[in-house]
N, C-alpha and C positions, 0 to 999 in steps of 0.2 A: 425391812430387806431393803428397799430403796437407799436410805440413808443422804451420801452427797453424790451419787451416781450419777452420771453424764448421760444424754441422752445414747450415746453410742455401747454403752456399758450394760445397757439393761435386755436383758435376753430372755428367750424364752424359759430356760428353768429360774429363773428370779421371779415371772410372773407367777410361775406355778407353785414357787415356794411361799409367796405370797397369799396367796388361797388355802393351800396348806395350813399355816400358821393362822389364817383370820378365822375367829373363832364362829361369826355368822355366816355360814358360807354362801346364800344367796344374795346374803347382801355384798359379798366380797365378788360376785360375778356381777353385781350392777357397779360395783367400784373399777373393777375392770374396762368393763364398757366404755364407763365414763374417762376412763385413763385412753385409750384408744381414740377417741372421739379427740382429744387433749392433745397426742400424737399428732394425727392430723392435721390441727390448727397448725403445730409446731411444724410440722413439713410446707404447710403452706405459707408461712411467715416467714420461713429460710431459718428457722431457729437449729432446722437439723435433716438430715436429708437419709437418716436411716430407717428402715421400711419397717410397720408395725413387727414386733417379734413374733406374734402370732398368726401373721398373714398366712393364711388358705392352711392352718393346720385346726381339724375338728376335734371334738371332744378332751379341749383341756382344760374347760373349765370344770368347777363343780357340777355332779349331776342334782337338776333340778326334778322333783315332783309336782304336779301339779297341785294346788290348794282347792283341796275338796269342803267346800263349805256350804252351806243350803239356808238361805233366811226365809226361816218360816214367817209364814201371818202372826203368830202369836209372837216372836222375837220382835218384827220389825213394829208390832204395838205395843210392847212393854218398853221400848226406846221413846217411840214416839210420842208415848203417856207422860213424858220426861222431860220432852223437850219444848223452848218456844217455840213462835210463830214462827219466825226465820227459819228455824233447821226444821222444822214439820214442811213449809212449802218447800225447801231444799231436798227432804226426802222424797215429797212427794212427786216432784219434780223429776226427779232422778229414776224413781222407780215406775212413773208413768210415761216416759218416753225414753230411757236407758241412757239418759246423758252424763258424759263423765263430770267429777268434779268440776273442774275448771269451767268445763260449758254451761253445767247450773248457773255458775255465777256471775258469768260474762253474757249468757243468751238476752236477748233486747224485747221490749214490749211488741206482741204480736202487730201484724198491719193485714187489715183487710181478713182479720179473723185468723192470719193462719200466722204461726210461731215458727219461726225457721231456725234451725239448729245447724252451723256451721264447725265440723267438727276441730277444735281446738289444736288435740293431736297433730292431727292428719292436716288439717287448714284446707280443706274441702271444699271448694266452692263450686265448680259444676257438681250440678248433680245435688246440691244440700239439701237435706230432709226436712219436711214441712210437717207441721202437724195442724189439721184444724180444729180450733179451740173449741168449739161447740160440740166437737164428738166426746169431749173429755168432760166426764164432772168435775174432776179432781184439779185440769187446768184451767176451766172455768173460774174456780171459787178461789184461785190464786189471780188469775186477772183483775176479777171484780174489786177482792182487798189491793190488789195493788193500783187500781184506779183511783183509788181516795187519798193515797200519798203526796203530797204536794210536794214534787221535787225536778228538777231539771236530768236527774239521771236516765238513760233510757232503759237500763236494765230491768229485767223481769223482778228481781231478786232485790230488793233494797232490805235495810235497816226501817223500823219506824218514822225513823228523823230524813228519810229519803236519800241517805248515803247508800253508797253502794259498799255490799257485803266482799271483802275477802277472803281468801283460802284461808290463813292463819283464823278467824273470826268465826269460818262454818266449821271448822276443826275443831278449837277449843269445844266448839256449843256441843258437838255430836259427843267426844269425848265425856263433858260433864254428864250430860243425858244419860251414855251407855255406863255409865261407873254409878249413875242415881237408878236406873234401870236393874242393875245387877247387884247393888248392894238389898235395893228392896227384896229380890230372890233369897237371895242368901240370907238373911234376916229372917225373910217367912219359913227358911228350913228345905227349901231348893237349891242347895248349891249347883249340881248340875248345871238347873239351867240360868245360874250366874255365870257359869264359867261357859256355857255359852254365848251369852251376850258380849263378855268382855272379849271374846274371841271374835265377833265383829266388828267390821271397819265401814266406815261410811260409802268406801269405792264399793260395798258389796250390795248397794243398792241397783244396779247394773245387775250382776247375778239375779237378785229377787225379779226386777225387769223380764229376763231372759225367762224364767220361769212361770210368769202371768202369761206372756206371749203363748200363742194357740198351740205354736210348734215351732219345730226348730229352725225353719227355713223363716217365718216370722221372729223371730228373736234375732238372728242373724242380721237380717233387714235391720231391726230395731236398733242394734248395738252398732251396726256400720259398719261390721267385720266383711270383709273382701271372702272369708271364706266361710262354710258353718262347722270345719274341723274347729276353729280358733273356740266358736262359741259352744260348740260340746266340750271340748276340753277343760276350759278354765270360766264358764258361766252356767251353762245350761244343765241343771242337778235334775231338775225336773225326770223322773221317767217316762219314754215313749210307751205309750196305752196302744195297743195293737188287738183288734178281734181275730178271737180262735177264728179258723180256718174251715174245724167240721166238730 
């Protein structure tokens, strides 16, 4: 669509045509968001004076539906059983604290018994979230294992030799464990379960954490959302249980 266009030649119909031709509709939306950021940098650096073509226009991107996928304890255990200790600790940290993957691999060892999380995405420092390690058997076990590793790396999640864990490392471990779990279900004749396992992402551990929380308010705080509506729409799949009034 864009070919050899210069900034001034790119207009709203061009952006829309790109989205129409893009087979991966949701990914196309993400690419347009990236292009908007690039456009802003170009204006900042004096490469163009043209405004973003879609400025102030609503509904010009592809319509998106919120992904609905519930990580059940059974699905979690299936992948967990095929994971190595590094991935298991990562899954446990994410599902116990609601951390994003980038926060899981970057969070440092607790101090004075408190694990402090500063969201990598929002860069929040004021009002950072803290977890009391003694209140979580899962986090306690992870910290105890970590203390046995001889390393100068301050991160809680490290490799057995003390090196820090990268995003790619844990992602590859997840893909291998997920594929192995799905294969075991498929050869056992449970193709539907295998399909569900293959549809699960590592980032779904945040959704799993949200469902483990007692209520929607607690889940929203755990995921560090500004509104419970975000939690309800994208993460909390667990039904709200009410008492009959008579």
